[in-house]
C-alpha positions as CSV (number, residue, x, y, z in Angstrom):
1,M,-7.6,-218.4,0.4
2,G,-6.6,-220.0,3.4
3,R,-8.5,-223.5,3.1
4,N,-5.2,-225.4,3.6
5,R,-3.6,-223.2,6.1
6,A,-2.4,-225.2,9.4
7,T,-4.4,-225.0,12.3
8,L,-3.5,-225.0,16.0
9,A,-5.2,-228.2,16.2
10,D,-3.0,-229.7,13.4
11,V,0.0,-228.4,15.3
12,A,-1.2,-229.8,18.6
13,Q,-2.0,-233.3,16.8
14,R,1.6,-233.2,15.2
15,A,3.1,-232.5,18.5
16,G,1.1,-234.9,20.3
17,L,-0.3,-232.5,22.9
18,S,-3.7,-230.8,23.3
19,K,-4.7,-227.6,21.7
20,T,-4.7,-225.7,25.0
21,A,-0.9,-227.1,25.7
22,A,0.2,-226.1,22.2
23,S,-1.6,-222.6,22.3
24,M,0.1,-221.8,25.7
25,V,3.6,-222.8,24.2
26,L,3.2,-221.1,21.1
27,N,2.0,-217.8,23.1
28,G,5.0,-217.9,25.4
29,R,3.1,-218.6,28.5
30,E,5.0,-219.4,31.7
31,G,3.9,-222.1,34.2
32,T,3.0,-224.8,31.6
33,R,4.8,-227.5,33.4
34,L,5.5,-228.8,30.2
35,S,9.1,-230.3,29.3
36,A,11.8,-228.6,27.2
37,E,11.2,-231.6,24.7
38,A,7.5,-230.9,24.8
39,H,8.2,-227.2,23.7
40,Q,10.7,-228.3,20.9
41,R,8.0,-230.6,19.4
42,V,5.3,-227.9,19.4
43,F,7.8,-225.3,17.8
44,A,9.0,-228.1,15.2
45,A,5.3,-229.0,14.3
46,A,4.6,-225.5,14.0
47,E,7.6,-224.9,11.6
48,E,7.0,-228.0,9.8
49,L,3.2,-227.1,8.9
50,G,4.1,-223.6,8.4
51,Y,1.7,-222.8,11.0
52,R,0.7,-218.8,11.6
53,P,-1.6,-217.6,14.0
54,N,-4.9,-216.4,13.0
55,L,-4.9,-212.9,13.7
56,A,-8.4,-212.3,13.4
57,A,-9.2,-214.9,16.2
58,R,-6.6,-213.2,18.2
59,S,-7.8,-209.8,18.0
60,L,-11.5,-210.8,18.9
61,R,-9.7,-212.0,22.3
62,T,-7.3,-209.3,22.8
63,R,-9.2,-206.3,21.1
64,K,-5.9,-205.6,19.4
65,T,-5.1,-205.9,15.8
66,A,-1.3,-205.0,15.7
67,T,-1.9,-202.5,12.9
68,I,-1.4,-198.8,13.0
69,A,-2.9,-196.5,10.6
70,F,-0.6,-193.8,9.0
71,V,-3.0,-191.1,7.6
72,S,-1.1,-188.0,5.7
73,D,-1.9,-185.2,3.7
74,I,1.2,-185.8,1.7
75,V,1.9,-188.0,-1.3
76,A,3.6,-191.2,0.0
77,T,6.3,-191.1,-2.7
78,T,7.7,-187.6,-2.0
79,R,11.0,-187.7,-0.2
80,F,9.9,-186.1,3.1
81,A,7.0,-188.5,3.1
82,G,9.0,-191.2,2.6
83,D,11.5,-190.6,5.2
84,L,8.6,-190.3,7.9
85,I,7.0,-193.5,6.7
86,R,10.2,-195.4,6.7
87,G,10.8,-194.7,10.5
88,A,7.4,-195.6,11.3
89,L,7.4,-198.9,9.3
90,D,10.8,-199.9,10.9
91,A,9.6,-199.0,14.5
92,A,6.2,-200.8,13.8
93,R,7.9,-203.8,12.3
94,E,10.3,-203.9,15.5
95,R,7.2,-204.1,17.8
96,D,5.3,-206.7,15.4
97,H,2.9,-204.3,14.3
98,V,1.7,-203.5,10.6
99,L,1.4,-200.0,9.0
100,L,-1.6,-199.1,6.9
101,I,-0.7,-196.1,4.8
102,T,-3.3,-193.7,3.4
103,E,-2.7,-190.3,1.8
104,T,-5.5,-187.6,1.4
105,Q,-3.6,-184.9,-0.5
106,G,-5.7,-182.4,1.2
107,D,-9.0,-183.6,0.0
108,A,-11.3,-183.4,3.0
109,T,-13.9,-185.8,1.2
110,F,-11.3,-188.5,0.9
111,E,-9.7,-188.0,4.1
112,Q,-13.1,-188.7,5.8
113,Y,-13.5,-192.0,3.6
114,A,-9.8,-192.8,4.3
115,I,-10.2,-192.3,8.1
116,E,-13.6,-194.5,8.0
117,A,-11.9,-197.4,6.0
118,V,-8.9,-197.5,8.5
119,L,-11.1,-197.6,11.6
120,D,-13.2,-200.2,10.0
121,R,-10.3,-202.4,10.2
122,Q,-10.0,-202.0,13.9
123,V,-6.7,-200.3,13.9
124,D,-5.0,-200.1,17.4
125,G,-4.4,-196.3,16.7
126,V,-3.8,-193.5,14.2
127,I,-0.8,-191.7,13.0
128,Y,-2.0,-188.3,11.7
129,A,0.7,-186.6,9.7
130,A,1.1,-183.0,8.1
131,M,3.7,-182.1,5.2
132,A,4.4,-178.6,6.9
133,T,5.0,-178.3,10.6
134,R,1.8,-176.7,11.6
135,R,-1.0,-176.7,14.4
136,L,-4.1,-178.5,12.7
137,T,-7.7,-179.4,13.5
138,V,-8.0,-183.3,14.1
139,P,-10.8,-185.0,12.5
140,A,-13.4,-185.9,15.2
141,A,-13.7,-189.6,14.0
142,I,-10.3,-190.6,15.2
143,L,-10.6,-188.7,18.5
144,G,-12.3,-191.8,19.9
145,G,-8.9,-193.8,20.2
146,P,-5.3,-193.6,20.5
147,V,-3.8,-190.7,18.2
148,V,-0.3,-189.2,17.5
149,L,0.3,-186.1,15.4
150,L,3.4,-186.5,13.3
151,N,5.0,-182.8,12.2
152,A,2.0,-181.0,13.6
153,T,0.3,-180.0,17.0
154,S,-3.3,-179.5,17.5
155,P,-5.6,-177.2,20.3
156,D,-6.7,-180.7,21.5
157,G,-3.5,-181.5,23.3
158,L,-2.7,-184.5,21.6
159,P,0.8,-186.3,21.7
160,S,2.8,-185.1,18.9
161,V,6.2,-185.3,17.3
162,V,7.9,-182.3,15.7
163,P,11.5,-181.3,14.5
164,D,13.0,-178.9,17.1
165,D,13.3,-175.7,14.9
166,E,14.1,-173.4,17.8
167,G,17.3,-175.9,18.4
168,A,18.2,-175.8,14.7
169,G,17.9,-171.9,14.9
170,R,20.4,-171.8,17.8
171,S,22.8,-174.2,16.0
172,V,22.7,-172.2,13.0
173,A,23.7,-168.7,14.8
174,T,26.0,-170.5,17.0
175,A,28.0,-172.0,13.7
176,L,28.3,-168.6,12.5
177,L,29.5,-167.1,15.8
178,E,32.2,-169.5,16.3
179,L,33.6,-168.8,12.9
180,G,33.9,-165.1,14.1
181,H,31.0,-163.7,12.3
182,R,29.5,-161.0,14.6
183,D,28.5,-157.5,12.9
184,A,27.6,-158.6,9.4
185,I,25.1,-161.4,9.7
186,A,22.1,-161.0,7.4
187,L,18.7,-162.9,7.3
188,I,16.7,-163.9,4.4
189,G,13.2,-165.4,4.7
190,R,11.1,-163.2,7.4
191,N,7.6,-163.9,6.6
192,R,4.6,-162.5,9.0
193,L,2.1,-164.7,8.0
194,K,4.6,-167.8,8.7
195,E,5.8,-166.3,12.0
196,D,2.5,-165.2,13.3
197,D,-0.2,-167.9,12.4
198,P,0.8,-171.5,13.6
199,E,-1.8,-173.0,11.2
200,V,0.4,-172.0,8.6
201,S,3.8,-172.7,10.0
202,L,5.4,-173.7,13.5
203,A,8.9,-173.6,12.0
204,A,9.4,-169.9,11.0
205,S,8.9,-168.5,14.7
206,A,10.7,-171.2,16.2
207,R,13.8,-171.0,13.9
208,L,13.7,-167.1,14.2
209,H,13.4,-167.2,18.0
210,G,16.2,-169.8,18.4
211,I,18.6,-167.3,16.0
212,R,17.5,-164.4,18.1
213,Q,18.1,-165.8,21.2
214,T,21.5,-167.1,20.3
215,L,22.7,-163.8,19.0
216,D,21.2,-161.7,21.8
217,E,23.2,-163.8,24.3
218,A,26.3,-163.1,22.2
219,K,25.4,-159.4,22.2
220,V,25.3,-159.8,18.4
221,G,22.6,-157.9,16.2
222,L,21.6,-159.0,12.6
223,L,23.0,-156.6,10.0
224,A,19.6,-157.0,7.9
225,E,16.6,-158.9,7.6
226,C,14.9,-159.6,4.1
227,F,11.0,-160.2,4.1
228,C,9.9,-163.1,1.5
229,T,6.5,-163.9,0.5
230,E,7.4,-167.4,-0.1
231,W,10.4,-169.7,0.8
232,L,11.4,-170.0,-2.8
233,P,14.6,-169.7,-4.9
234,E,13.5,-166.7,-6.7
235,H,12.7,-164.9,-3.4
236,G,16.0,-165.7,-2.1
237,Y,17.6,-164.8,-5.3
238,A,15.7,-161.2,-5.2
239,A,16.5,-160.8,-1.3
240,M,20.3,-161.7,-1.8
241,R,20.4,-158.8,-4.9
242,S,19.0,-156.4,-2.4
243,L,21.4,-157.2,0.1
244,L,24.3,-156.7,-2.2
245,G,22.9,-153.4,-3.2
246,K,23.5,-152.0,0.4
247,P,26.3,-149.9,1.7
248,K,27.6,-152.7,4.0
249,R,27.9,-156.1,2.5
250,P,27.1,-159.2,4.8
251,S,29.9,-161.9,5.7
252,A,27.2,-164.3,6.5
253,I,23.6,-165.3,5.5
254,I,21.2,-167.2,7.3
255,C,18.4,-168.4,5.0
256,M,15.3,-169.9,6.5
257,N,15.2,-172.8,4.3
258,D,17.4,-174.4,1.6
259,R,15.4,-173.2,-1.4
260,L,16.0,-169.5,-0.5
261,A,19.6,-170.5,-0.4
262,F,19.6,-171.9,-3.8
263,G,18.4,-168.4,-4.9
264,A,20.9,-166.6,-2.8
265,Y,23.7,-168.9,-4.5
266,Q,22.6,-167.6,-7.9
267,A,22.7,-164.0,-7.0
268,L,26.1,-164.3,-5.5
269,G,27.5,-166.0,-8.5
270,E,26.1,-163.5,-11.1
271,A,27.9,-160.5,-8.7
272,G,31.1,-162.5,-9.3
273,L,31.2,-163.3,-5.2
274,T,32.1,-166.9,-4.0
275,V,30.8,-168.7,-1.1
276,P,32.3,-169.1,1.4
277,E,35.4,-167.0,0.5
278,D,33.3,-163.9,0.2
279,I,30.2,-164.8,2.0
280,S,29.0,-167.7,4.1
281,V,25.8,-169.3,3.8
282,I,23.8,-171.6,6.3
283,S,20.4,-172.7,6.1
284,F,17.6,-175.4,7.5
285,D,16.0,-178.4,6.1
286,D,18.9,-180.4,4.3
287,D,17.1,-180.8,0.9
288,P,18.7,-183.3,-1.4
289,I,20.3,-180.7,-3.6
290,A,22.0,-179.0,-0.5
291,A,24.7,-181.6,-0.8
292,W,25.0,-181.2,-4.4
293,L,25.5,-177.4,-4.6
294,R,28.9,-176.0,-5.0
295,P,30.0,-175.4,-2.5
296,S,27.8,-178.0,-0.6
297,L,25.4,-176.2,1.3
298,A,25.6,-176.3,5.3
299,T,22.3,-176.9,6.9
300,T,20.2,-178.2,9.4
301,A,18.5,-181.5,8.8
302,L,14.7,-182.4,9.1
303,P,14.9,-185.6,11.3
304,H,11.8,-187.1,9.5
305,E,12.9,-190.8,9.9
306,Q,13.5,-190.4,13.6
307,M,10.4,-188.6,13.8
308,G,8.1,-191.4,12.2
309,R,9.9,-193.9,14.6
310,R,9.2,-191.8,17.6
311,A,5.6,-191.3,16.7
312,V,5.1,-195.0,16.7
313,E,6.6,-195.3,20.1
314,L,4.5,-192.6,21.5
315,L,1.3,-194.5,20.0
316,L,2.2,-197.7,21.6
317,D,3.8,-196.5,24.7
318,G,1.8,-193.6,25.7
319,G,3.1,-190.0,25.6
320,A,2.5,-186.5,27.1
321,A,0.7,-183.7,25.7
322,E,4.0,-181.6,25.3
323,P,5.2,-182.1,21.7
324,A,8.2,-184.4,21.6
325,L,11.0,-182.4,19.8
326,V,13.4,-184.3,17.7
327,P,16.8,-182.5,17.1
328,M,17.7,-181.3,13.8
329,P,21.4,-182.2,13.2
330,L,23.7,-179.6,11.7
331,R,25.4,-180.6,8.4
332,R,28.7,-178.8,8.3
333,R,29.5,-178.6,4.6
334,R,31.7,-176.1,2.7
335,S,29.7,-173.0,2.6
336,L,31.1,-171.7,6.1
337,A,34.2,-169.9,6.6
338,P,35.5,-167.2,8.8
339,P,35.0,-163.6,7.5
340,A,36.9,-162.3,4.8
341,G,39.8,-160.1,5.8
């Protein structure tokens, strides 16, 4: 491979200039004292010969390879990972960098191998991504160079990018207050483990804090709070049935994620109640199914594509130890209405 590849010497010869002069033109160096016509000859020669710079040689001179490693514990074909990677790819391409992507699927042995493999390729930095927003321990092997955590934080004070879950909690509560819901808002999805252990989740406590802070400022309390061992549809279903069995029926439900809301929809349908005429429902994450529910589910979206982009920017430009919070936009859909009656 590459035996017939055009060299800088070929370009210089075709343009009738020295290698040094051709190199200065191609690298955009100022002060070459070459005429505009000479510049045009160099660029024309490079195009005619199909010249591409020798990146290996350039990296030896600059100690930069224009490559970024993207190490993730999630399968790259999943929707959430795909959005993170798409944002990072777009930002890297705009900065003339290439992204090397590897997934570990939570296998510590393979993770070590994958990290060593990308470091052997002299990457300029590493984006270390997690599927669940959480605090994690960063492998020591990658701490020797630039690192940005994506969808995670660490005790090491490394630059990180995470969704603004607290802001999303405020948005969700505000949306209900603006519609007139005040004395009958219920919450589905309390979970002590997720709220208290940042290595399990950073989202749960942040979302809860945003909800409570906004309601407290409006002097509004929650009608009921349902605890769920997992944020899965069956737990949302059971919680909604429990709420419907209480003396006072809620006018609105906040679910801590969309999967809980799917289950709540099922329970409401079985009880002969309609969303949002009888009960409004709002949630978090913007799972692809949220827009396909009937009625479509109002929810705050995880901004994974924007997060991937921001991670590349922090890696190449440098960033502070404080996490970069990316807003979670509210998707106002048909599951919201003023209280009945």
